[in-house]
N, C-alpha and C positions, 0 to 999 in steps of 0.2 A: 514624607507624610507621617503623621503620628500613628494612624491605624487605618485598617481597612474601613471603607465607608460605602454604605449602600444608600442610594437616593432613589425614591419613587416619585413619579410625577403623574398627575391626572387632573384634567379639567372635568369637574364633576357636574357641570351644567346645573348648578343650584339644586342638586338632587332631583332634577326634572326628568331624568332618564334620557332616552334617545329622542322621544317625540316632542316633549314640551320644553319651551325656552322662555325664561323670564323676560328677556328683551322683547320678544314677540307679544307677550302679555302687556308690556308697557306701551307698545304701539297701539294696541287695540283698546285698552281700558284706561289709558292715561293715568291720572292721579290715583285711580282706584285699582291699579293693577295688582298691588300686593294683596288686597282683599280677595281678588279672584285667584291669584296664585296660591294663596293659602288654602283654598278650597280643594286643590288637587291632592290626591292621595300619593304621597311620596315616600311613605315608610318602606315600601319594597326596595326602593333604590338606596335609601339610607342604610338599611340592614344589609343589602347586597354588597355595597362598597366596603362596609365594615367587615363583613364576613370574608370578602376577598383578602383583606389585609390580615385578618386573624388566621386565615388558613395558610398563609405563606410559611414555608418551612424555615426560611431565613428572613427575619423581619428587617425592614429598612431602618436605617438610623434616622433618616430625615424623609418625611413625606410632604411633598409640595402639592397643594391643591389650589386650582384656580376656580373661579366662579363659586366661591363658598358663600352661601347666603347667611352671613354671620348675623347673630341675634334672632334668627328664626328658631322656631321650636325644633325643627329638624337638626339645625346646627348645634343647638344646646344638647340634644339627645346624643348626637354623634360625638361631640366633645367628651361627654361623660363616659361613653363606651371606650373611646380612645384612651382616656385617663386610666381606666381599668386595665387596659392592655399595656400600659407603661409609657404613654406619650403625654407630652405637654404641648398645649397650643401656644405657638409663637406667632404673633401678628400685631398689626396696629390695633387700636382699641376704639373703633368708631361708636357713636351713640345711636346711630340709626340702623338701616338694613342694607348696606351696600353689598354688592356681589364682588368679592375681593380675593386676593391671593394670600394664602396662609401657609405656615409650616406646622407640622406636628413633629416634634423632636423627641427622640427616646430619652427618657429620664436618666440622668447621670452623665449625659454628654454636655460638656461645657461649651458655651458659645457666646459670641458677642453680636448683638444686633447692629447692623450697619444702617445708620439712620440717614434721613434726608437725601434719598436717592433721586426722587421725582417729586414734582409738584403734585401730580396725581398719584400720591404715594400708596394708595390702596391697591394699585395694580401690580405692585412688585414688593418683594421682601427679600432681604439678604442677611446672611450671617457669616461670621468669620470663626473658624474652629482651629484649634491647635496652632494658632499663630501663622498658619501658612495656607490653609484651605478656605476659599471663599465660595459660598454657594448663593447664587442669585436665581430666584424663581419669579416668573412674570406672566401676566396676561396682557399682551400688548393691545392697546385700543384698536378695535376693528376698523374704525374710521381713522385715516392717517392723521397722526398727531406729531408734527415736526418737533415740538418742544420735548415730547417724551423721547423721541429717537435721539435728539441731541444730548439729552441727559444720560441715555443709555450709552452713547458713544463715550461720554466723559467717564462714566463708571468703569467701562471696560479698559479705557486707557489708564485709569488710576490703579486698577487691580490686576492688570494683565501679567505682571511679573510675579504675582502670587500663583498658587495652584487654584485656578479659577474654573468654576462650573456655571454655565448659564443653561437653564432648563425651563421649559414651559410652553405656552401657547403664544406664538409670535404672529398669529393671524396673517400669514403670508398669502392668504386667499385674496387679500387686498394687494394690488400690484405695486402700490407705492411702498407698502411695508416690505414686500419682497425685495424691491430695489434697495431699500435702506439696509436690510439685512445682508444682502450680497455685498454692499459697500463696506459694511462693518467687518465682515469676514475678510475681505480683501485688505483692509487697512490694518487689522489687528492680528491676523493669522489664526483666529479661532478655528477650531477643528470640529466639523460636523461628525460626531462619533458614529452615527448610524451609517452614513455613506462611507466613512473611512474604513469601516469593518467589511466593506464589500457589497453592501446593499445598493441597488440601483435606483430605487424610488424613494422619495421622502417618506418619513414616518406616517404622515397623514396629510390629506388635502387641506384641512383647516390651518395647518402650520405648527404642529407640535415638533419640538426639536430638543436635542441635548448637545451642547457645545462644551469643549474644554479648551483651555489655553495651551499654548505650545510648551508650557512648563510641565505639563502632564504627558507622560509617554502613553500613546494610545495602546501600546502593548499591555499596559497596566490597567486598561479600562475594558469592562465588559458591558454590553447593552442588550437588553431583551425587550420585546414589545408584546403586549397581550391585549386582546380585545374582549371587553366585558359587556354584558347587556344593560348595564346600569348607567352608561354615559355614551354620548356620541363621539367621544374621544378615546384613544388608546391609552393604556398604562405604559409608561416608560420606566424601566428599571435599570439604573446606571450603577455599576459597582466599580469603585476605585480600589485596586489591589495594593 
């Protein structure tokens, strides 16, 4: 591996904190849900997530965020703060307001965006670094999507001989998603780092995970979990030594 790499993952719930969820607003308000969503005071959560990152003694090289309300005023503000901290937003570039998976990558790190992974491409993002490390971050659809899982299977098969990291929210609260994930692990030998390190329970009930390929020695991987008040998901901090 070219250098030590620290990867942080967090589903930020569209800056809605623990209690508010954009998808619930969509169910209640239909086409007007974004108008109502934007009435919520979310600055506390935006600043809180940024402050958590800023206060880290050892800053991540890559920060993977799911449910990022791109093109919102909160996302624009957060992006500006992150740029000041030395990060560049790496993501697809939609014209509207999807809730999507994005990377913030420390400036100075060379990477190549791996394109065309999924038809529903806003739910995942992937990069290749140093010619051998591939990092894939995702927010798997909560409603079972066979096409998405088939595409994920193909991606893992293609890159499993690289140093491969899969990290994100796999929504295994859905039993079909859980079954497909178990099948993927069995077929490809991906390692659940959290469990491999001697922890008995999953990282979170909603389905946050960090996996590495067999080409990465688990002795060379560290993982930490933190719970913060600004999201209903935990922070995963994965370090490749």
